[in-house]
C-alpha positions as CSV (number, residue, x, y, z in Angstrom):
1,X,104.4,99.4,55.6
2,X,105.8,98.1,58.9
3,X,104.7,101.2,60.7
4,X,101.1,100.8,59.3
5,X,100.9,97.2,60.4
6,X,102.2,98.1,63.8
7,X,99.7,101.0,64.2
8,X,96.8,98.7,63.1
9,X,97.9,96.1,65.6
10,X,98.1,98.7,68.3
11,X,94.6,100.0,67.4
12,X,93.1,96.5,67.5
13,X,94.7,95.7,70.8
14,X,93.4,99.0,72.2
15,X,89.8,98.2,71.1
16,X,90.0,94.8,72.7
17,X,91.4,96.4,75.9
18,X,88.6,99.0,76.2
19,X,85.8,96.5,75.5
20,X,87.2,94.2,78.1
21,X,87.6,91.2,75.9
22,X,90.7,89.2,76.7
23,X,93.2,89.0,73.8
24,X,94.5,85.7,75.1
25,X,92.9,82.9,77.1
26,X,92.8,83.8,80.8
27,X,95.5,82.0,82.8
28,X,94.9,80.2,86.1
29,X,94.0,82.3,89.2
30,X,97.0,83.2,91.5
31,X,97.4,80.8,94.4
32,X,96.4,82.9,97.4
33,X,97.7,80.3,99.8
34,X,101.3,80.8,98.5
35,X,102.1,84.1,100.4
36,X,101.3,82.3,103.6
37,X,104.2,80.0,102.9
38,X,106.7,82.8,102.3
39,X,109.4,83.4,104.9
40,X,110.0,86.6,106.8
41,X,113.2,88.0,105.2
42,X,115.4,88.1,108.2
43,X,117.3,85.4,110.1
44,X,115.7,82.7,112.2
45,X,115.1,83.9,115.8
46,X,115.2,87.6,114.9
47,X,112.2,89.8,115.6
48,X,111.4,93.3,114.2
49,X,108.6,95.7,114.9
50,X,105.9,96.9,112.5
51,X,106.0,100.6,112.1
52,X,103.8,101.2,109.1
53,X,100.8,99.1,107.9
54,X,99.2,98.9,104.4
55,X,96.6,101.5,105.5
56,X,99.4,103.9,106.3
57,X,101.0,103.4,102.8
58,X,97.7,103.7,100.9
59,X,96.6,106.8,102.9
60,X,99.9,108.5,102.0
61,X,99.9,107.4,98.4
62,X,103.2,105.4,98.9
63,X,102.4,102.0,97.4
64,X,100.0,100.0,95.3
65,X,100.6,96.6,97.0
66,X,100.2,95.3,100.5
67,X,103.2,96.9,102.3
68,X,104.6,96.9,105.8
69,X,107.6,98.8,107.2
70,X,109.7,97.3,109.9
71,X,112.1,99.0,112.3
72,X,115.6,97.6,111.5
73,X,119.1,98.8,112.1
74,X,121.3,99.3,109.1
75,X,123.3,96.3,108.0
76,X,120.8,93.6,109.1
77,X,121.2,90.6,106.7
78,X,118.1,90.0,104.5
79,X,117.3,86.6,103.0
80,X,115.1,85.6,100.1
81,X,111.5,84.9,101.4
82,X,110.9,82.5,98.5
83,X,112.5,81.0,95.5
84,X,112.1,83.0,92.2
85,X,113.8,85.4,89.9
86,X,115.3,88.5,91.6
87,X,116.0,91.9,90.0
88,X,118.1,94.4,91.8
89,X,117.2,98.1,91.2
90,X,117.7,101.7,92.3
91,X,115.0,104.3,92.6
92,X,116.2,107.8,91.8
93,X,113.0,109.7,92.2
94,X,113.1,112.9,94.3
95,X,109.6,112.2,95.7
96,X,108.7,111.0,99.2
97,X,107.9,107.6,97.7
98,X,111.6,106.9,96.8
99,X,112.5,103.2,97.4
100,X,116.2,103.8,97.3
101,X,118.1,100.6,96.6
102,X,115.5,97.8,96.3
103,X,115.0,94.3,94.9
104,X,112.0,92.5,93.4
105,X,111.5,88.7,93.4
106,X,108.9,87.2,91.0
107,X,107.6,84.0,92.6
108,X,105.9,81.4,90.3
109,X,105.0,84.1,87.9
110,X,102.1,85.4,89.9
111,X,103.6,87.1,92.9
112,X,106.1,89.9,93.3
113,X,108.0,90.5,96.6
114,X,109.7,93.9,97.0
115,X,112.3,94.7,99.6
116,X,113.3,98.4,99.7
117,X,115.7,101.0,101.4
118,X,118.6,98.5,101.2
119,X,122.1,99.6,102.1
120,X,124.0,98.6,99.0
121,X,123.4,99.4,95.4
122,X,123.2,96.3,93.1
123,X,122.3,95.8,89.5
124,X,121.6,92.3,88.2
125,X,118.8,89.8,87.5
126,X,119.2,86.2,88.6
127,X,117.4,83.2,90.1
128,X,117.5,83.0,93.9
129,X,116.6,80.3,96.4
130,X,114.5,80.7,99.5
131,X,116.7,81.6,102.5
132,X,119.6,82.9,100.3
133,X,121.4,86.0,101.5
134,X,120.5,88.8,99.1
135,X,121.2,92.2,100.7
136,X,121.5,94.2,103.9
137,X,119.0,96.7,105.3
138,X,119.7,100.4,105.1
139,X,118.2,103.8,104.7
140,X,118.6,104.6,101.0
141,X,115.7,106.7,99.8
142,X,114.5,107.2,103.3
143,X,115.3,109.5,106.3
144,X,115.9,106.6,108.7
145,X,117.0,102.9,108.4
146,X,114.1,100.5,108.1
147,X,112.8,97.7,105.8
148,X,109.9,98.1,103.4
149,X,108.3,94.7,102.6
150,X,105.7,94.7,99.9
151,X,103.6,92.1,98.1
152,X,101.9,92.5,94.7
153,X,100.0,90.1,92.5
154,X,100.0,89.6,88.7
155,X,97.1,91.6,87.2
156,X,96.8,91.3,83.5
157,X,100.0,93.1,82.1
158,X,101.2,94.6,85.3
159,X,101.4,94.2,89.1
160,X,98.4,95.1,91.2
161,X,97.1,95.0,94.8
162,X,96.2,91.5,96.1
163,X,92.6,90.9,97.2
164,X,92.8,91.5,100.9
165,X,89.7,89.3,101.5
166,X,91.6,86.3,100.0
167,X,94.9,87.1,101.6
168,X,94.5,85.1,104.9
169,X,98.2,84.7,105.7
170,X,101.2,86.9,105.0
171,X,104.8,85.5,105.1
172,X,103.8,82.7,107.4
173,X,101.6,84.8,109.8
174,X,97.8,85.5,110.0
175,X,97.0,88.9,108.6
176,X,95.4,89.7,112.0
177,X,98.9,89.5,113.6
178,X,100.4,92.3,111.4
179,X,99.3,95.4,113.2
180,X,101.3,98.6,113.9
181,X,103.6,98.1,116.9
182,X,103.6,94.3,116.7
183,X,107.0,92.6,117.0
184,X,107.2,89.7,114.5
185,X,109.6,86.9,114.9
186,X,111.0,84.5,112.4
187,X,110.1,81.4,114.3
188,X,111.8,78.0,113.9
189,X,114.6,78.2,116.6
190,X,114.4,76.0,119.7
191,X,112.8,77.7,122.7
192,X,113.0,76.9,126.4
193,X,110.6,79.6,127.6
194,X,107.0,79.0,128.6
195,X,104.1,81.1,129.9
196,X,103.4,79.9,133.5
197,X,99.8,81.1,133.9
198,X,97.4,83.9,133.1
199,X,98.5,87.5,132.8
200,X,97.3,89.3,136.0
201,X,96.5,93.0,136.5
202,X,97.4,94.6,139.8
203,X,94.2,96.6,139.7
204,X,90.8,95.5,138.4
205,X,89.3,99.0,138.0
206,X,90.9,102.3,137.2
207,X,89.9,105.7,135.8
208,X,90.7,106.8,132.3
209,X,94.1,108.3,132.1
210,X,95.8,106.2,134.8
211,X,98.2,103.3,134.3
212,X,97.9,99.7,135.5
213,X,100.7,97.1,135.8
214,X,100.3,93.6,134.4
215,X,102.3,90.7,135.7
216,X,103.5,88.2,133.1
217,X,104.5,84.8,134.7
218,X,107.3,83.1,132.7
219,X,109.0,79.8,133.3
220,X,112.4,78.6,132.1
221,X,112.0,74.9,131.2
222,X,115.7,74.5,130.4
223,X,118.5,73.6,132.7
224,X,120.7,76.6,131.9
225,X,120.0,80.3,132.7
226,X,118.6,82.4,129.9
227,X,118.5,86.2,129.4
228,X,115.3,87.8,128.5
229,X,115.6,91.2,126.7
230,X,112.0,92.3,126.2
231,X,108.4,91.2,126.7
232,X,105.5,92.6,124.6
233,X,101.8,92.3,125.2
234,X,99.3,92.6,122.4
235,X,96.1,94.1,123.9
236,X,92.6,94.4,122.5
237,X,90.8,97.6,123.4
238,X,87.0,97.8,124.0
239,X,86.2,98.4,120.3
240,X,88.4,95.5,119.1
241,X,91.5,97.3,118.0
242,X,95.0,96.1,119.0
243,X,97.6,98.0,121.0
244,X,101.0,97.1,122.2
245,X,102.7,97.4,125.6
246,X,106.4,96.6,126.0
247,X,108.8,96.1,128.9
248,X,112.5,96.2,128.2
249,X,115.0,94.0,130.2
250,X,117.4,92.4,130.5
251,X,116.2,89.8,133.0
252,X,118.0,86.5,133.8
253,X,115.8,83.5,134.5
254,X,117.6,80.6,136.1
255,X,117.1,77.1,134.9
256,X,113.8,75.5,136.0
257,X,112.8,78.8,137.6
258,X,109.9,81.2,137.5
259,X,110.0,85.0,136.9
260,X,107.1,87.5,136.9
261,X,107.7,90.4,134.5
262,X,105.8,93.6,135.2
263,X,104.5,95.6,132.2
264,X,102.9,99.0,132.5
265,X,99.8,99.6,130.5
266,X,98.1,103.0,129.9
267,X,94.6,102.4,128.5
268,X,93.4,105.2,126.2
269,X,89.6,104.5,126.2
270,X,87.0,103.4,128.7
271,X,85.6,99.8,128.8
272,X,87.1,96.3,129.3
273,X,90.5,95.5,128.0
274,X,92.0,92.0,127.3
275,X,95.4,90.5,126.4
276,X,95.6,88.6,123.2
277,X,99.3,87.5,123.0
278,X,102.6,87.6,124.8
279,X,105.8,87.9,122.8
280,X,109.2,87.4,124.4
281,X,112.7,88.2,123.0
282,X,115.3,85.9,124.5
283,X,118.9,85.5,123.6
284,X,118.4,86.6,120.0
285,X,115.3,84.5,119.5
286,X,111.6,85.4,119.8
287,X,108.6,83.4,121.0
288,X,104.9,84.1,121.2
289,X,102.2,82.7,123.5
290,X,98.5,83.0,123.4
291,X,97.3,84.7,126.7
292,X,94.4,82.3,127.2
293,X,91.5,83.8,129.1
294,X,93.3,86.9,130.3
295,X,90.9,89.7,131.4
296,X,87.7,88.3,129.9
297,X,87.7,84.8,131.5
298,X,85.2,84.6,134.4
299,X,88.0,83.0,136.5
300,X,90.5,85.8,136.3
301,X,90.2,89.5,137.2
302,X,89.0,91.9,134.6
303,X,90.3,95.4,134.0
304,X,87.5,98.0,133.7
305,X,88.5,101.5,132.7
306,X,85.9,104.1,133.9
307,X,84.9,107.0,131.6
308,X,86.4,110.5,131.7
309,X,84.7,113.4,133.4
310,X,84.5,115.0,130.0
311,X,81.3,114.5,128.0
312,X,80.6,115.4,124.4
313,X,77.6,117.8,124.2
314,X,77.7,117.8,120.4
315,X,79.5,118.5,117.1
316,X,78.2,121.2,114.9
317,X,79.3,122.5,111.5
318,X,78.4,122.2,107.8
319,X,76.4,119.3,106.6
320,X,79.0,118.7,103.9
321,X,82.2,120.0,102.2
322,X,83.4,120.5,98.7
323,X,86.3,118.5,97.3
324,X,89.4,120.6,98.1
325,X,87.7,122.5,100.9
326,X,89.1,122.6,104.4
327,X,87.2,120.5,106.9
328,X,86.2,122.7,109.9
329,X,83.9,121.5,112.7
330,X,82.9,122.7,116.2
331,X,83.0,120.4,119.3
332,X,81.1,121.3,122.5
333,X,82.7,119.5,125.5
334,X,81.3,119.5,129.1
335,X,83.4,119.1,132.3
336,X,81.1,117.2,134.6
337,X,83.5,117.2,137.6
338,X,83.9,119.6,140.4
339,X,87.5,120.5,139.4
340,X,88.9,122.4,136.4
341,X,90.5,120.1,133.8
342,X,93.4,121.0,131.6
343,X,93.7,119.5,128.1
344,X,96.7,119.9,125.7
345,X,94.5,119.4,122.6
346,X,91.3,117.9,121.3
347,X,91.4,115.3,118.6
348,X,88.6,113.9,116.3
349,X,89.2,110.7,114.3
350,X,87.2,109.1,111.5
351,X,87.2,107.2,108.2
352,X,87.0,108.3,104.6
353,X,84.6,106.6,102.2
354,X,87.5,104.2,101.1
355,X,88.3,103.3,104.7
356,X,91.4,105.5,105.0
357,X,91.7,107.4,108.3
358,X,91.3,111.2,108.7
359,X,91.8,113.4,111.7
360,X,91.0,116.9,112.9
361,X,92.3,118.7,116.0
362,X,91.9,122.0,117.8
363,X,95.7,122.7,117.8
364,X,95.6,124.4,121.2
365,X,95.6,123.7,124.9
366,X,92.6,124.7,127.0
367,X,91.3,124.8,130.6
368,X,87.8,123.5,130.9
369,X,86.2,124.9,134.0
370,X,84.2,122.7,136.4
371,X,80.6,122.1,135.6
372,X,80.9,124.2,132.4
373,X,80.9,123.7,128.6
374,X,83.8,124.7,126.3
375,X,83.8,125.2,122.5
376,X,86.6,123.9,120.3
377,X,87.2,124.6,116.6
378,X,88.5,121.5,114.9
379,X,90.4,121.6,111.6
380,X,91.6,118.7,109.5
381,X,95.0,118.7,107.7
382,X,93.4,116.2,105.2
383,X,92.1,117.9,102.1
384,X,89.1,115.9,101.0
385,X,89.3,114.3,97.5
386,X,87.0,111.3,98.1
387,X,83.3,112.0,97.5
388,X,80.7,110.4,99.8
389,X,80.1,109.8,103.5
390,X,83.0,110.7,105.8
391,X,82.6,109.0,109.2
392,X,83.4,110.4,112.6
393,X,84.3,107.5,114.9
394,X,85.8,108.9,118.2
395,X,86.8,112.0,120.1
396,X,89.6,112.3,122.6
397,X,91.8,114.8,124.4
398,X,95.6,115.0,124.6
399,X,97.2,114.8,128.0
400,X,101.0,114.4,128.6
401,X,101.5,113.4,125.0
402,X,98.8,110.6,125.1
403,X,95.4,110.8,123.5
404,X,92.6,109.6,125.8
405,X,89.3,108.9,124.1
406,X,86.1,109.8,125.8
407,X,83.4,109.7,123.1
408,X,82.5,107.1,120.4
409,X,80.7,108.6,117.5
410,X,78.4,107.4,114.8
411,X,78.1,110.5,112.8
412,X,79.1,111.5,109.2
413,X,79.1,114.4,106.8
414,X,79.1,114.5,103.0
415,X,81.8,115.5,100.6
416,X,80.6,116.8,97.2
417,X,82.4,117.4,94.0
418,X,84.3,115.6,91.3
419,X,86.2,112.4,91.9
420,X,88.2,110.8,89.1
421,X,88.8,107.0,89.2
422,X,91.2,105.1,86.9
423,X,89.3,102.0,85.9
424,X,92.0,100.7,83.6
425,X,95.5,101.8,82.6
426,X,98.0,100.4,80.1
427,X,101.4,101.4,78.8
428,X,102.4,100.7,75.1
429,X,105.6,101.1,73.2
430,X,106.0,101.9,69.5
431,X,108.9,103.1,67.3
432,X,107.6,106.7,67.9
433,X,107.7,106.5,71.7
434,X,105.4,105.6,74.6
435,X,101.6,105.8,74.9
436,X,99.6,105.6,78.1
437,X,95.9,104.9,77.9
438,X,93.6,105.7,80.8
439,X,90.0,104.8,81.2
440,X,88.7,107.5,83.6
441,X,85.3,107.7,85.3
442,X,84.0,110.6,87.3
443,X,82.4,108.9,90.3
444,X,81.7,112.2,92.0
445,X,78.7,114.4,92.2
446,X,79.9,117.4,90.0
447,X,81.7,117.8,86.7
448,X,85.5,117.5,86.8
449,X,87.1,120.5,85.1
450,X,90.7,119.6,84.1
451,X,93.6,121.8,83.1
452,X,95.8,118.9,82.2
453,X,96.4,115.2,82.8
454,X,100.0,114.3,83.5
455,X,102.0,111.1,84.0
456,X,105.6,110.1,84.5
457,X,107.6,106.9,84.9
458,X,111.1,105.3,84.7
459,X,113.2,104.2,81.8
460,X,114.9,100.8,81.9
461,X,118.1,102.2,83.4
462,X,116.2,103.3,86.5
463,X,117.9,106.7,86.4
464,X,116.1,108.6,83.5
465,X,112.4,109.6,83.7
466,X,109.9,110.1,81.0
467,X,106.8,112.3,81.3
468,X,103.5,112.7,79.4
469,X,100.8,115.4,79.3
470,X,97.3,115.6,77.8
471,X,95.3,118.9,77.8
472,X,92.4,117.8,75.5
473,X,90.0,116.6,78.2
474,X,88.5,119.8,79.6
475,X,85.4,118.4,81.4
476,X,84.1,115.1,82.5
477,X,80.5,114.9,83.8
478,X,79.4,112.8,86.8
479,X,78.9,109.2,85.9
480,X,80.7,109.5,82.6
481,X,83.8,107.8,81.4
482,X,86.5,108.8,78.9
483,X,89.4,107.0,77.3
484,X,92.4,109.3,77.3
485,X,95.7,108.9,75.6
486,X,98.9,110.4,76.9
487,X,102.0,110.2,74.6
488,X,105.6,111.2,74.6
489,X,108.1,111.0,71.7
490,X,111.0,109.0,72.9
491,X,113.9,107.2,71.5
492,X,113.4,103.8,73.1
493,X,116.1,101.6,74.5
494,X,115.7,97.9,75.2
495,X,114.3,97.0,78.6
496,X,111.3,97.6,80.8
497,X,109.6,101.0,81.0
498,X,107.4,101.5,84.2
499,X,104.7,104.0,84.8
500,X,105.0,105.5,88.3
501,X,102.3,108.2,88.7
502,X,99.3,109.8,87.1
503,X,97.6,113.0,88.2
504,X,95.7,116.0,87.0
505,X,95.8,119.8,87.5
506,X,92.6,121.8,88.1
507,X,92.4,125.4,89.2
508,X,96.1,125.5,90.1
509,X,95.9,122.4,92.4
510,X,97.4,119.0,91.6
511,X,95.5,115.7,92.5
512,X,97.2,112.3,92.3
513,X,95.2,109.5,90.9
514,X,95.3,106.0,92.4
515,X,96.3,103.4,89.8
516,X,94.7,99.9,90.0
517,X,98.0,98.4,88.9
518,X,101.6,99.3,88.1
519,X,101.8,99.2,84.3
520,X,105.0,98.3,82.5
521,X,106.0,97.5,79.0
522,X,109.0,95.5,77.7
523,X,110.6,97.1,74.7
524,X,111.9,94.4,72.4
525,X,115.1,94.8,70.3
526,X,113.1,95.1,67.1
527,X,111.1,98.1,68.3
528,X,114.2,99.7,69.8
529,X,116.1,99.3,66.5
530,X,113.2,100.7,64.5
531,X,113.0,103.7,66.8
532,X,116.7,104.5,66.3
533,X,116.4,104.2,62.5
534,X,113.4,106.6,62.3
535,X,115.0,109.3,64.5
């Protein structure tokens, strides 16, 4: 009788979930101003560089939340970014998404902060205070030491991706500051350094491919000498993207003295460049300055980068590609100069329908003769799984390990075929095991023919995995949805079970499905005891 009641309750809950009616009154919306008040998880005055952005993580299927990777030597002390309840875990997966030793902090019930690839393994759950020393950075689960910092928001029964449009600040910084290559400082320490004027270029015009030196005037307002270890410029290129240029010291600035720091910049595209910000690392601290008026103010020199002698004649190829088909295009490039030009490779860049980047290249060096046109075959390592318009944004050539862009593109091609989207996902526990329910929609242009749907996740101990499989859904037509159940008989233990990945097999190929949240289910002692008694 107990099992019948439990099955009926599960069925009622499932119907409510599918129909979208809330089982309980909706709680208050998460406070999106709160992440702006979080602290960077390293010591005051320290600065670390962004090596991976959220787009990098999403494009490679690494995370669900908003995640940044920071370069960081092993053993760097890490402090709690906010007060909350911390759980220390270990990821034993063999996949490239392994988090190693990691911790999660739940803040005010709505936000989850994750720090991963920690040095030491810990296993506990306890309240923590903002600023409290929690762990040390390491390389567990990764090939090199770095810090993975991720933010997730409460989404119904699990943790999902925050709304990027509402996330204006991230750990005390504007989202616009968190770009690849940026050095981010945990401010709050006293500073004696000041920017003593506008950043000045040594040349106002230069051809594409040549470098220019920028002079950064700095002033020590203190009475004692200070040692400057590095200066970084955040530059904005002609299409509005940010790039970084860094000069490494050390330099000693005497008290009440001025010092001009030269920084070499190698612009990679033609047009006008400007400096947005100057960041200095001095005696273990870091300080940033807005480079007011640099390059675009009418009263200071501008840097204008002239175009390359290479011109794009055109890009030809198929009007579209099938899902799973290799992208292959032809680029016709003209050398308009009177000298032969050698290129190490040709690179095409663009955006997928969801905004993720994709690339194609020739994979070979070539000599483009003067006043002639050369043909390049471009192949992409990205296998298309997204249906829709694939944008081509710019074309460049590689020279001395740098890509120099000579053509901006406003072209696209279509990708046709099936594309499965997970609209909703839920994980349930019963005395007989675990059930995963997926609401799938084919948002593509052709039927999706499936051999099997599979899923796997982690048991409460963080060491054992569970897996599920469903082979009943053979075909899903475009525009249609299906509710799929994946189940596994399992003797349940007390604790939290987490679903890690869902995918499907078709014609011998595996495709991973993006999940809108990270579902989890807490197994209560009553269910665990009933599972043991029925086995």
